[in-house]
C-alpha positions as CSV (number, residue, x, y, z in Angstrom):
1,M,-0.2,-0.3,-0.1
2,E,1.4,3.0,-1.0
3,V,0.8,6.4,1.6
4,K,1.0,9.5,0.5
5,L,2.1,12.4,2.6
6,R,-0.6,15.1,2.1
7,W,-0.6,18.9,4.4
8,C,-3.5,19.5,5.6
9,H,-4.3,22.2,7.7
10,L,-6.2,21.9,11.2
11,G,-10.0,21.6,12.1
12,K,-11.3,22.2,15.2
13,G,-11.2,20.4,17.9
14,Q,-8.7,18.4,15.7
15,S,-5.1,17.0,16.9
16,F,-2.0,17.2,13.6
17,P,-2.4,13.0,13.5
18,R,-5.8,12.7,13.2
19,A,-6.3,15.8,11.0
20,L,-3.6,14.2,8.3
21,C,-5.7,10.1,8.6
22,T,-8.8,12.0,8.0
23,A,-8.2,14.3,4.6
24,G,-6.6,11.3,4.4
25,E,-9.2,8.7,4.2
26,R,-12.6,11.3,3.7
27,G,-10.1,13.4,0.4
28,V,-11.7,15.9,2.3
29,R,-9.2,19.2,2.5
30,P,-10.4,21.5,6.0
31,G,-10.1,24.5,6.6
32,R,-6.9,26.7,6.9
33,R,-6.0,27.2,11.0
34,H,-2.8,28.9,12.0
35,L,-1.3,28.5,15.0
36,G,-0.8,31.7,17.6
37,K,2.8,31.9,18.6
38,G,4.1,30.0,20.8
39,Q,1.3,27.6,21.0
40,L,2.0,23.9,19.6
41,P,-0.5,21.1,18.2
42,P,-2.5,19.1,21.1
43,R,-0.7,15.5,21.8
44,A,-2.4,12.5,19.9
45,P,-3.9,9.7,21.5
46,G,-2.3,6.3,21.4
47,A,-4.1,4.7,18.2
48,V,-3.5,7.5,16.0
49,G,0.5,8.0,17.2
50,R,1.0,4.4,15.9
51,R,-0.5,5.8,13.0
52,G,1.7,8.5,11.8
53,A,4.9,6.0,13.0
54,M,3.7,4.0,10.6
55,A,3.7,6.3,7.8
56,A,6.6,8.1,8.8
57,A,8.1,4.4,8.6
58,A,6.7,3.1,4.9
59,A,7.7,7.3,4.0
60,M,11.5,5.8,5.0
61,A,11.2,2.5,3.5
62,A,9.8,4.5,0.1
63,L,12.6,7.0,0.5
64,G,15.3,3.8,0.9
65,R,13.9,1.7,-1.9
66,S,14.9,4.4,-4.6
67,L,18.1,5.0,-3.1
68,T,19.0,1.5,-3.7
69,A,17.5,2.0,-7.5
70,A,19.4,4.6,-8.1
71,L,22.6,3.4,-6.8
72,R,22.2,-0.4,-8.8
73,L,24.3,-1.2,-11.5
74,P,22.4,-0.8,-14.9
75,R,20.6,-3.9,-16.1
76,A,21.1,-5.2,-19.3
77,R,19.0,-5.1,-22.7
78,P,17.4,-8.5,-22.9
79,G,19.6,-8.3,-26.9
80,L,23.1,-8.6,-24.6
81,P,22.7,-10.5,-21.7
82,G,26.7,-10.4,-20.9
83,L,26.8,-6.7,-21.1
84,A,26.3,-6.6,-17.4
85,L,28.2,-9.4,-16.9
86,S,31.5,-7.4,-18.8
87,L,30.4,-4.2,-16.7
88,Y,31.2,-6.2,-13.7
89,H,34.1,-7.2,-14.8
90,K,35.5,-4.0,-15.7
91,N,35.6,-2.6,-12.5
92,L,37.2,-5.3,-10.4
93,P,41.2,-5.1,-10.3
94,K,43.4,-7.2,-12.4
95,I,45.6,-9.4,-10.2
96,E,48.3,-10.9,-11.9
97,T,49.1,-13.9,-11.0
98,V,53.8,-14.3,-9.9
99,H,55.3,-16.7,-11.5
100,Q,57.4,-19.9,-9.5
101,V,60.3,-18.4,-10.1
102,K,63.5,-20.7,-8.7
103,F,66.1,-17.3,-7.0
104,L,68.5,-19.2,-5.2
105,H,70.1,-23.2,-5.5
106,T,71.8,-24.8,-2.9
107,T,72.7,-28.6,-3.0
108,L,71.1,-31.7,-1.6
109,S,70.0,-31.5,2.3
110,Q,71.4,-35.2,2.5
111,R,74.8,-34.8,1.1
112,G,76.9,-31.7,3.2
113,L,80.7,-31.7,3.4
114,E,80.7,-34.8,1.7
115,E,80.2,-32.9,-1.8
116,F,84.1,-32.5,-1.0
117,F,85.0,-36.2,-0.9
118,D,84.9,-39.1,-3.6
119,D,82.1,-40.7,-4.3
120,P,81.5,-43.6,-1.9
121,G,81.6,-45.9,-5.0
122,N,85.0,-45.1,-6.0
123,W,86.7,-45.7,-2.3
124,G,89.1,-48.2,-2.4
125,E,89.6,-48.3,-6.7
126,K,92.9,-48.4,-8.3
127,S,91.6,-46.7,-10.7
128,V,88.4,-44.6,-12.0
129,K,87.2,-43.6,-15.5
130,S,87.3,-39.9,-16.6
131,G,86.5,-38.7,-19.3
132,D,88.9,-35.9,-21.4
133,S,89.4,-32.9,-21.1
134,W,87.7,-30.0,-23.1
135,N,90.2,-28.4,-25.5
136,V,89.5,-25.3,-27.3
137,K,87.8,-25.9,-29.7
138,Q,84.9,-27.0,-28.1
139,L,84.5,-24.3,-25.7
140,R,84.1,-21.8,-28.4
141,G,80.6,-23.7,-29.7
142,K,79.5,-23.0,-26.1
143,S,77.6,-20.5,-25.1
144,S,78.8,-17.6,-22.4
145,E,76.0,-19.2,-20.2
146,D,77.7,-22.7,-20.6
147,L,81.0,-21.5,-20.0
148,H,79.6,-20.1,-16.8
149,K,78.7,-23.2,-15.7
150,L,81.3,-25.8,-16.4
151,W,83.4,-23.8,-14.6
152,Y,81.6,-24.1,-11.6
153,V,81.4,-27.5,-12.1
154,L,84.8,-27.7,-12.8
155,L,85.8,-25.8,-10.2
156,K,83.5,-28.2,-7.3
157,E,85.1,-31.4,-9.2
158,K,88.7,-29.5,-8.4
159,N,88.3,-29.4,-5.0
160,M,86.9,-32.7,-4.5
161,L,89.6,-34.1,-6.1
162,L,92.5,-32.1,-4.2
163,T,90.5,-33.2,-0.7
164,L,91.5,-36.6,-2.9
165,E,95.3,-36.4,-2.9
166,Q,95.3,-34.6,0.2
167,E,93.9,-37.5,2.3
168,S,95.6,-39.9,-0.1
169,K,99.0,-38.4,0.9
170,R,97.5,-38.7,4.5
171,Q,96.9,-42.3,4.6
172,R,100.5,-42.7,2.4
173,K,98.2,-44.4,-0.4
174,P,98.5,-43.8,-4.2
175,M,95.4,-41.2,-5.9
176,P,93.0,-43.6,-8.0
177,S,93.3,-41.7,-11.3
178,P,95.5,-38.5,-10.3
179,E,95.2,-37.9,-13.9
180,R,91.5,-36.2,-12.9
181,L,93.4,-33.5,-11.5
182,E,95.4,-32.5,-14.8
183,K,92.3,-32.8,-17.5
184,V,89.9,-30.4,-15.1
185,E,93.2,-27.6,-14.6
186,T,93.3,-27.7,-18.5
187,S,89.7,-27.8,-19.1
188,M,89.3,-24.6,-16.8
189,K,92.5,-23.1,-18.5
190,N,91.1,-23.3,-22.0
191,I,87.2,-21.8,-20.3
192,D,90.0,-19.2,-19.6
193,L,91.0,-18.4,-22.7
194,V,87.8,-18.9,-24.2
195,V,86.4,-16.1,-22.4
196,R,88.9,-13.6,-22.8
197,E,89.3,-14.1,-26.3
198,R,85.6,-12.9,-26.3
199,E,86.8,-10.0,-24.3
200,I,89.1,-8.8,-26.4
201,A,87.1,-9.2,-29.6
202,L,84.1,-7.8,-28.0
203,R,86.3,-4.2,-26.9
204,L,88.0,-4.4,-30.1
205,L,84.5,-4.1,-31.6
206,Q,83.7,-1.2,-29.6
207,T,86.7,0.9,-28.3
208,G,89.1,-0.4,-31.1
209,H,92.1,-1.5,-28.3
210,E,93.0,-5.2,-27.6
211,K,94.0,-4.3,-24.5
212,P,91.1,-2.8,-20.9
213,V,93.2,0.3,-21.2
214,P,95.0,2.1,-23.4
215,G,98.9,1.9,-23.6
216,E,101.8,0.9,-26.0
217,W,104.9,-0.9,-26.0
218,R,107.6,-0.4,-24.6
219,H,111.4,-0.8,-23.5
220,D,113.2,-0.1,-20.1
221,F,116.4,0.3,-19.9
222,L,117.7,-3.5,-20.0
223,G,116.1,-3.5,-23.7
224,R,112.9,-5.7,-22.5
225,T,109.4,-5.3,-24.0
226,F,106.4,-4.6,-21.6
227,W,102.8,-3.1,-21.7
228,Y,102.5,0.4,-20.5
229,S,98.5,1.8,-19.7
230,Y,98.1,5.1,-19.9
231,K,97.6,7.1,-16.7
232,E,95.7,10.8,-15.3
233,W,98.3,12.4,-14.0
234,P,97.6,16.0,-12.4
235,I,100.2,17.6,-13.8
236,P,101.8,18.3,-17.5
237,W,104.6,15.4,-17.8
238,H,107.5,17.7,-18.8
239,L,106.8,19.3,-14.9
240,N,106.5,15.3,-13.3
241,K,109.4,14.4,-11.1
242,K,108.6,11.2,-11.4
243,H,107.5,10.1,-14.6
244,K,111.2,12.1,-15.7
245,K,113.0,9.5,-13.9
246,K,112.0,6.7,-15.5
247,R,113.5,5.8,-18.4
248,F,112.1,4.2,-21.8
249,Y,115.0,3.5,-24.1
250,Y,118.0,1.7,-23.9
251,L,121.6,2.6,-24.5
252,P,123.3,0.9,-27.9
253,H,126.0,-1.3,-25.4
254,V,123.0,-3.2,-24.0
255,N,122.4,-4.6,-27.5
256,H,125.2,-7.7,-26.6
257,F,122.4,-8.8,-23.4
258,I,119.9,-8.6,-25.5
259,R,121.1,-10.8,-28.0
260,L,122.4,-13.8,-24.5
261,R,118.9,-13.5,-22.9
262,L,117.0,-14.5,-26.7
263,E,119.5,-17.0,-26.5
264,K,118.7,-18.4,-22.9
265,S,115.1,-18.6,-23.7
266,L,115.6,-20.5,-26.8
267,R,117.8,-23.2,-25.4
268,K,115.3,-23.3,-22.1
269,R,112.5,-23.8,-24.5
270,A,114.3,-26.5,-26.7
271,R,115.8,-28.5,-24.0
272,Q,112.6,-28.5,-22.0
273,Q,110.8,-30.3,-25.3
274,S,113.4,-33.1,-25.8
275,L,112.7,-33.5,-22.0
276,E,109.1,-34.3,-23.1
277,R,109.8,-36.3,-26.1
278,T,111.8,-38.6,-23.5
279,R,110.0,-39.4,-20.8
280,Q,106.8,-39.7,-23.9
281,K,109.4,-42.2,-24.8
282,V,109.6,-43.6,-21.6
283,L,106.0,-44.2,-20.9
284,E,106.0,-45.8,-23.9
285,R,107.9,-48.7,-22.9
286,K,106.8,-48.6,-19.9
287,F,102.6,-49.6,-21.0
288,P,103.0,-51.0,-24.2
289,H,99.0,-51.4,-24.6
290,I,98.1,-47.6,-23.9
291,A,100.8,-46.3,-26.6
292,V,98.8,-49.0,-29.0
293,K,95.5,-47.6,-27.9
294,S,97.4,-44.0,-28.3
295,Q,98.0,-44.3,-31.3
296,S,94.1,-46.1,-32.8
297,Q,93.0,-43.5,-31.6
């Protein structure tokens, strides 16, 4: 039942709620009567007061329904059933999914300091099977990330072999397959060489200099050649007493000693090559089966 509030005038001998109800029920507009200054309408009886409270509550309920309808989302038309749902999803904030990324890598908890020792299955063995060392040609075909990973794998293997070597010395027993340590060291040297080659190539492409710091080849007073890196000085070179004390030249009488030094280095290299050939021949006589296998490969 819809209740309409109307302004009504109090008749003679009528209270305010009674006049409101009678005017609403009968549809009669009573005569206008004004209250004097300081006069108040008389209080309504109990039944009439309850009717006025119910009318006020109904009016507040109607006002609340109108506000709710105004704040409600626009309804979808019959031809577009997904419009209201799309508007609802547009108002929702977007939540970005967090992908699971493994930022930290640690060794297994089951193996602590045992990582520094060889596999227990190899303990007590006289020889352990191992592959060949990484050569430069193989390493040049790998990416920088793979070289970085391989370096730490070899470093871990080297620490394990050094621990095994020290433990063998302590127990005064022969180390099984000691050539593994030499293979690991050779592989690490080759990785260092390949990385240095890439750094030099990148530096030549970007700056045109082979060395990390610009400089030039110079001679000292003994005729030795060395790379001099340029430095920044706060004063000019002709006013720098420390720089003027250095000698980047040698006198003519040093040429004889330069020739002797070159002859000494050539003899040392020839002696090392001769000793290596002699050692290879001794090994071939001691282990002929190994020599045959190496020749077949």
